[in-house]
C-alpha positions as CSV (number, residue, x, y, z in Angstrom):
1,M,0.0,0.0,0.0
2,K,1.3,3.5,-0.9
3,P,2.3,5.7,2.0
4,I,-0.2,8.4,1.1
5,V,-3.0,5.8,0.9
6,R,-1.9,4.5,4.3
7,L,-1.9,8.1,5.7
8,I,-5.4,8.8,4.4
9,F,-6.7,5.5,5.8
10,A,-5.1,6.2,9.2
11,L,-6.6,9.7,9.3
12,L,-10.1,8.3,8.4
13,L,-9.7,5.7,11.2
14,V,-8.6,8.3,13.7
15,S,-11.5,10.6,12.7
16,Q,-14.0,7.7,13.3
17,I,-12.5,7.1,16.7
18,L,-12.5,10.7,17.7
19,G,-15.6,11.7,15.7
20,C,-13.8,14.7,14.3
21,A,-14.2,15.6,10.6
22,A,-11.6,18.3,10.9
23,V,-8.9,15.6,11.3
24,V,-9.9,14.2,7.9
25,V,-10.2,17.5,6.1
26,G,-6.8,18.8,7.6
27,G,-5.1,15.5,6.8
28,V,-6.4,15.3,3.2
29,V,-5.3,18.9,2.6
30,A,-1.9,18.3,4.2
31,T,-1.5,15.2,2.1
32,G,-2.4,17.0,-1.1
33,V,0.1,19.7,-0.3
34,A,2.8,17.2,0.6
35,V,2.5,15.4,-2.7
36,H,4.3,18.4,-4.3
37,D,6.3,19.5,-1.3
38,R,9.8,18.5,-0.6
39,R,9.1,18.4,3.1
40,S,7.7,15.2,4.6
41,V,4.0,15.0,5.3
42,G,4.8,15.2,9.0
43,T,6.8,18.4,8.6
44,V,4.0,20.0,6.6
45,I,1.6,19.2,9.4
46,D,4.1,20.3,12.0
47,D,4.4,23.7,10.2
48,G,0.7,24.1,10.1
49,V,0.4,23.4,13.8
50,L,3.3,25.7,14.5
51,E,1.5,28.6,12.7
52,I,-1.5,28.0,15.0
53,Q,0.7,27.9,18.1
54,V,2.6,31.1,17.2
55,R,-0.8,32.8,16.5
56,D,-2.1,31.7,19.9
57,A,1.1,32.9,21.6
58,L,1.0,36.3,19.9
59,Y,-2.6,36.9,20.9
60,Q,-2.5,35.5,24.4
61,G,-3.0,39.1,25.8
62,D,-4.7,42.2,24.7
63,E,-1.6,44.0,23.5
64,L,-1.8,42.8,19.9
65,D,-5.4,43.6,19.2
66,G,-7.3,44.8,16.2
67,S,-4.8,47.6,15.6
68,S,-2.3,45.0,14.5
69,R,-2.2,42.8,11.4
70,I,0.3,40.0,11.6
71,K,0.7,37.3,9.0
72,I,2.4,34.1,10.1
73,N,4.0,31.6,7.9
74,A,6.1,28.5,8.9
75,F,8.3,26.4,6.7
76,N,10.6,23.7,8.2
77,G,10.3,25.5,11.6
78,W,11.4,28.8,10.1
79,V,8.7,31.4,11.0
80,V,8.0,34.7,9.3
81,L,6.0,37.4,11.0
82,A,5.0,40.2,8.6
83,G,2.6,43.1,8.9
84,E,1.9,46.1,11.0
85,V,1.8,46.9,14.7
86,P,1.2,50.3,16.3
87,A,4.3,50.5,18.4
88,E,8.0,49.4,18.5
89,S,7.4,47.7,21.8
90,L,4.9,45.3,20.2
91,I,7.5,44.2,17.6
92,E,9.7,43.2,20.6
93,L,6.7,41.5,22.3
94,A,5.9,39.6,19.2
95,T,9.5,38.4,18.9
96,Q,9.6,37.3,22.5
97,R,6.3,35.4,22.3
98,A,6.9,33.7,19.0
99,S,10.5,32.8,19.9
100,D,9.2,31.0,23.1
101,V,7.0,28.6,21.0
102,D,8.5,25.1,20.9
103,G,9.3,24.2,17.3
104,V,10.4,27.7,16.1
105,Q,13.8,27.0,14.8
106,R,14.4,30.5,13.3
107,L,12.3,33.6,13.5
108,F,12.2,36.3,10.9
109,N,10.3,39.3,12.4
110,E,9.5,41.6,9.5
111,L,6.8,43.6,11.4
112,V,6.8,47.3,10.9
113,V,5.4,50.1,13.1
114,A,2.6,51.4,11.0
115,E,-1.2,51.9,10.9
116,R,-3.0,48.6,10.2
117,A,-3.2,48.1,6.4
118,S,-6.5,49.3,5.0
119,L,-8.9,46.9,3.3
120,G,-7.7,48.2,0.0
121,Q,-4.0,47.5,0.9
122,A,-4.8,44.0,2.2
123,S,-6.7,43.3,-1.0
124,N,-3.8,44.6,-3.1
125,D,-1.4,42.3,-1.1
126,R,-3.6,39.3,-1.9
127,W,-3.6,40.3,-5.6
128,I,0.2,40.7,-5.6
129,S,0.5,37.3,-4.0
130,T,-1.7,35.7,-6.7
131,R,0.3,37.4,-9.5
132,V,3.6,36.4,-7.9
133,K,2.5,32.7,-7.6
134,A,1.2,32.8,-11.2
135,S,4.6,34.3,-12.4
136,F,6.4,31.2,-11.1
137,T,4.5,29.0,-13.7
138,A,6.6,30.8,-16.4
139,V,9.8,29.1,-15.0
140,R,10.1,26.4,-17.6
141,D,13.9,26.1,-18.1
142,L,14.4,24.2,-14.8
143,P,13.5,20.5,-15.1
144,G,11.3,19.3,-12.3
145,F,10.6,22.8,-10.9
146,D,7.3,22.9,-9.2
147,P,6.0,26.5,-8.4
148,T,3.9,25.2,-5.5
149,R,7.1,24.5,-3.5
150,V,7.6,28.2,-2.9
151,Q,5.5,29.8,-0.3
152,V,4.6,33.5,-0.8
153,T,3.5,35.9,1.9
154,V,2.9,39.6,1.0
155,A,2.5,42.5,3.4
156,R,2.4,46.2,2.2
157,G,3.7,45.1,-1.2
158,V,6.8,43.4,0.3
159,V,7.0,39.8,-0.9
160,Y,8.4,37.1,1.4
161,L,9.5,33.9,-0.2
162,Q,10.1,30.6,1.6
163,G,10.8,27.1,0.5
164,L,13.3,24.2,0.1
165,V,14.8,25.0,-3.3
166,T,18.0,24.8,-5.3
167,Q,20.0,27.9,-6.0
168,A,18.8,27.9,-9.6
169,E,15.2,27.7,-8.5
170,A,15.7,30.5,-5.9
171,D,17.3,32.8,-8.6
172,A,14.5,32.1,-11.0
173,V,11.6,32.8,-8.6
174,I,13.3,35.9,-7.2
175,E,13.7,37.3,-10.7
176,R,10.0,36.5,-11.5
177,A,8.7,38.0,-8.2
178,R,10.7,41.3,-8.8
179,T,9.0,41.9,-12.1
180,V,5.4,41.7,-10.8
181,R,3.7,45.1,-10.8
182,G,3.1,46.4,-7.3
183,V,6.0,44.5,-5.6
184,E,8.0,46.9,-3.4
185,R,10.8,44.5,-2.7
186,V,11.5,40.7,-2.3
187,V,12.8,39.2,0.9
188,T,13.9,35.6,0.8
189,M,14.1,33.0,3.6
190,F,15.0,30.0,1.4
191,D,16.5,26.8,2.6
192,I,18.8,26.3,-0.3
193,R,20.2,22.9,-1.1
194,D,21.6,21.7,-4.3
195,D,21.3,18.0,-3.4
196,I,17.6,17.9,-4.0
197,D,15.6,17.0,-7.0
């Protein structure tokens, strides 16, 4: 039996025992993502859980309330915080709280002191993210390149890229992302390895 089939079967069994449909849905989604991902299924799931734990840690008090917008993305235990907070002290608080979460191997705090992004800016960030991801499909000169292996987070027009990639893949997606209209700058947090396929 294939490992993915076994995993789906195990998740179905667990969901029946626990009576929890969320386990099945989350497991199927993680499995679907992991088919294209260079991380193991377990690591994909761990990163998803890590994002939830970091979010819980950040918002455990009232300090980071509705005046803050914090995007959280985890990849191989590397966590990116991007967005806006109203005071410098809140950047430090976010760093401390996120760093204390078990499983955070590296923290990239890219928060800025600014007014929370407007609905228009947030929509523009989503549109930029969509266009950046679409631009990766034009990378055709790298055999085996899969654009879904690169995670994209956008805050205030700044594009944050994460993934387990080769140097050639990193160079190609950085170049593509830079050419997308509306991108202010590109920040990379790649795990670059040339021994992967």
